[in-house]
TIKOL-832060 format. One line per 3 residues: number of its first residue (from 1); their letters; for each residue x, y, z of N, C-alpha, C. Coordinates in Angstrom, 2 decimals. Layout:
BEGIN
NUM	a	X Y Z X Y Z X Y Z ~ ...
//
This chain:
BEGIN
1	mpl	-44.55 262.23 54.50 -43.55 262.90 53.70 -43.70 262.43 52.25 ~ -43.70 263.36 51.31 -43.82 262.98 49.90 -42.67 262.08 49.43 ~ -42.97 261.26 48.45 -41.98 260.33 47.93 -40.83 261.02 47.21
4	qpi	-41.12 262.09 46.51 -40.08 262.73 45.69 -38.89 263.19 46.52 ~ -39.08 263.86 47.66 -37.91 264.25 48.46 -37.14 263.04 49.00 ~ -37.86 261.98 49.34 -37.19 260.76 49.81 -36.32 260.19 48.69
7	aek	-36.91 260.11 47.50 -36.17 259.57 46.36 -34.98 260.47 46.01 ~ -35.18 261.77 46.04 -34.08 262.69 45.71 -32.93 262.58 46.72 ~ -33.27 262.40 47.99 -32.24 262.22 49.01 -31.47 260.93 48.75
10	ava	-32.20 259.87 48.40 -31.54 258.60 48.09 -30.64 258.74 46.86 ~ -31.11 259.45 45.85 -30.30 259.66 44.64 -29.03 260.44 44.99 ~ -29.16 261.45 45.84 -27.98 262.22 46.25 -26.98 261.32 46.98
13	qis	-27.49 260.44 47.83 -26.61 259.51 48.54 -25.96 258.52 47.58 ~ -26.72 258.06 46.61 -26.17 257.15 45.59 -25.10 257.88 44.78 ~ -25.39 259.11 44.41 -24.44 259.90 43.63 -23.12 260.09 44.38
16	eav	-23.21 260.32 45.68 -22.00 260.46 46.50 -21.22 259.14 46.58 ~ -21.96 258.03 46.52 -21.32 256.72 46.69 -20.61 256.24 45.43 ~ -21.05 256.72 44.27 -20.40 256.30 43.03 -19.33 257.30 42.63
19	sas	-18.35 256.81 41.89 -17.23 257.67 41.54 -17.57 258.65 40.41 ~ -18.48 258.29 39.52 -18.84 259.17 38.40 -20.04 260.03 38.78 ~ -20.09 261.24 38.22 -21.26 262.08 38.48 -22.42 261.60 37.61
22	lsd	-23.63 261.80 38.10 -24.81 261.33 37.40 -25.42 262.45 36.57 ~ -25.90 262.09 35.39 -26.59 263.06 34.55 -28.00 263.26 35.11 ~ -28.67 264.29 34.63 -30.05 264.55 35.06 -30.95 263.37 34.70
25	der	-30.74 262.78 33.54 -31.54 261.63 33.11 -31.31 260.44 34.04 ~ -30.04 260.21 34.38 -29.73 259.10 35.30 -30.34 259.35 36.68 ~ -30.28 260.59 37.13 -30.89 260.93 38.42 -32.39 260.66 38.39
28	aki	-33.05 261.06 37.31 -34.50 260.85 37.19 -34.84 259.36 37.18 ~ -34.06 258.58 36.45 -34.31 257.13 36.39 -34.10 256.48 37.76 ~ -33.05 256.87 38.45 -32.78 256.30 39.78 -33.87 256.73 40.75
31	ski	-34.33 257.96 40.64 -35.39 258.45 41.50 -36.66 257.62 41.33 ~ -37.01 257.30 40.09 -38.19 256.46 39.82 -38.00 255.07 40.43 ~ -36.80 254.53 40.34 -36.51 253.22 40.91 -36.70 253.25 42.42
34	veq	-36.21 254.30 43.06 -36.34 254.44 44.52 -37.82 254.57 44.90 ~ -38.55 255.40 44.17 -39.98 255.56 44.45 -40.71 254.23 44.35 ~ -40.41 253.46 43.31 -41.07 252.16 43.13 -40.67 251.20 44.24
37	avi	-39.43 251.28 44.68 -38.97 250.42 45.78 -39.73 250.72 47.07 ~ -39.99 252.00 47.32 -40.75 252.38 48.52 -42.18 251.84 48.41 ~ -42.79 251.98 47.27 -44.15 251.46 47.06 -44.16 249.95 47.22
40	daa	-43.20 249.27 46.60 -43.13 247.80 46.71 -42.96 247.35 48.15 ~ -42.15 248.08 48.91 -41.93 247.73 50.32 -43.22 247.91 51.12 ~ -43.95 248.97 50.85 -45.21 249.22 51.56 -46.23 248.12 51.24
43	vsa	-46.32 247.75 49.98 -47.25 246.69 49.58 -46.85 245.36 50.20 ~ -45.58 245.06 50.19 -45.09 243.82 50.77 -45.41 243.75 52.27 ~ -45.19 244.84 52.98 -45.50 244.88 54.41 -46.98 244.67 54.65
46	sqr	-47.80 245.28 53.82 -49.25 245.12 53.95 -49.67 243.67 53.72 ~ -49.08 243.05 52.72 -49.41 241.66 52.42 -48.96 240.72 53.53 ~ -47.80 241.00 54.12 -47.33 240.18 55.25 -48.28 240.31 56.44
49	cah	-48.76 241.52 56.68 -49.72 241.73 57.77 -51.00 240.95 57.51 ~ -51.48 240.99 56.29 -52.70 240.25 55.95 -52.50 238.75 56.15 ~ -51.33 238.25 55.78 -51.04 236.83 55.95 -51.03 236.45 57.43
52	vvg	-50.42 237.28 58.25 -50.36 237.00 59.69 -51.76 237.00 60.29 ~ -52.56 237.99 59.92 -53.93 238.05 60.42 -54.70 236.81 59.99 ~ -54.57 236.45 58.73 -55.27 235.27 58.22 -54.85 234.00 58.94
55	ahl	-53.56 233.89 59.23 -53.06 232.70 59.92 -53.60 232.61 61.34 ~ -53.75 233.74 62.00 -54.24 233.73 63.38 -55.75 233.60 63.47 ~ -56.45 233.86 62.40 -57.90 233.76 62.42 -58.41 232.63 61.51
58	ehe	-57.59 231.64 61.27 -57.96 230.54 60.39 -59.27 229.90 60.81 ~ -59.47 229.75 62.11 -60.66 229.08 62.63 -61.91 229.95 62.52 ~ -61.75 231.22 62.24 -62.87 232.13 62.08 -62.81 232.76 60.69
61	edk	-63.21 231.99 59.70 -63.06 232.40 58.30 -63.74 233.72 57.99 ~ -64.92 233.97 58.57 -65.63 235.21 58.26 -64.84 236.42 58.73 ~ -64.31 236.38 59.96 -63.52 237.50 60.47 -62.24 237.65 59.65
64	ahq	-61.61 236.53 59.33 -60.38 236.58 58.54 -60.65 237.22 57.18 ~ -61.76 236.84 56.55 -62.10 237.40 55.25 -62.37 238.90 55.36 ~ -63.10 239.30 56.40 -63.40 240.71 56.60 -62.11 241.52 56.81
67	lae	-61.23 241.00 57.64 -59.97 241.70 57.88 -59.10 241.75 56.63 ~ -59.05 240.67 55.89 -58.26 240.64 54.66 -58.80 241.67 53.67 ~ -60.12 241.77 53.59 -60.74 242.73 52.69 -60.42 244.17 53.13
70	qlk	-60.49 244.42 54.43 -60.18 245.74 54.95 -58.71 246.08 54.71 ~ -57.81 245.12 54.92 -56.39 245.35 54.66 -56.15 245.65 53.18 ~ -56.86 244.96 52.30 -56.71 245.21 50.86 -57.15 246.63 50.52
73	qee	-58.24 247.08 51.14 -58.69 248.46 50.91 -57.67 249.47 51.42 ~ -57.11 249.18 52.60 -56.08 250.06 53.16 -54.84 250.09 52.27 ~ -54.47 248.93 51.73 -53.31 248.84 50.83 -53.55 249.68 49.58
76	tal	-54.75 249.58 49.03 -55.10 250.35 47.84 -55.02 251.85 48.14 ~ -55.53 252.26 49.30 -55.47 253.67 49.68 -54.02 254.11 49.88 ~ -53.20 253.25 50.51 -51.80 253.57 50.73 -51.08 253.79 49.40
79	ian	-51.30 252.89 48.46 -50.65 253.01 47.15 -51.10 254.30 46.46 ~ -52.38 254.59 46.53 -52.89 255.81 45.92 -52.25 257.04 46.56 ~ -52.12 257.02 47.89 -51.48 258.15 48.58 -50.02 258.28 48.21
82	lmg	-49.32 257.15 48.15 -47.90 257.19 47.78 -47.72 257.72 46.35 ~ -48.59 257.27 45.46 -48.50 257.73 44.07 -48.81 259.23 44.00 ~ -49.73 259.69 44.83 -50.09 261.12 44.85 -48.98 261.99 45.41
85	mr	-48.09 261.39 46.19 -47.00 262.15 46.80 -45.85 262.40 45.84 ~ -45.90 261.81 44.69 -44.84 262.02 43.70 -44.87 263.43 43.31
//
């Protein structure tokens, strides 16, 4: 699902939760914040996975390095896809 509809839904929910109505500029700024939060969460999850893999393969440095490199590539692709969904 593209990021923009997710962010717009979150902005609508935020708008309902606050007592004042939001201007178009405020909606756009909040939408960007939500989009960045989704990207940050995805990157954080990827980094946690890499850490767990590294911890479990400490005794096999070559495999750990290969997996960490593959996870980094997947993270880069994920970020690129998320940015493309805007």
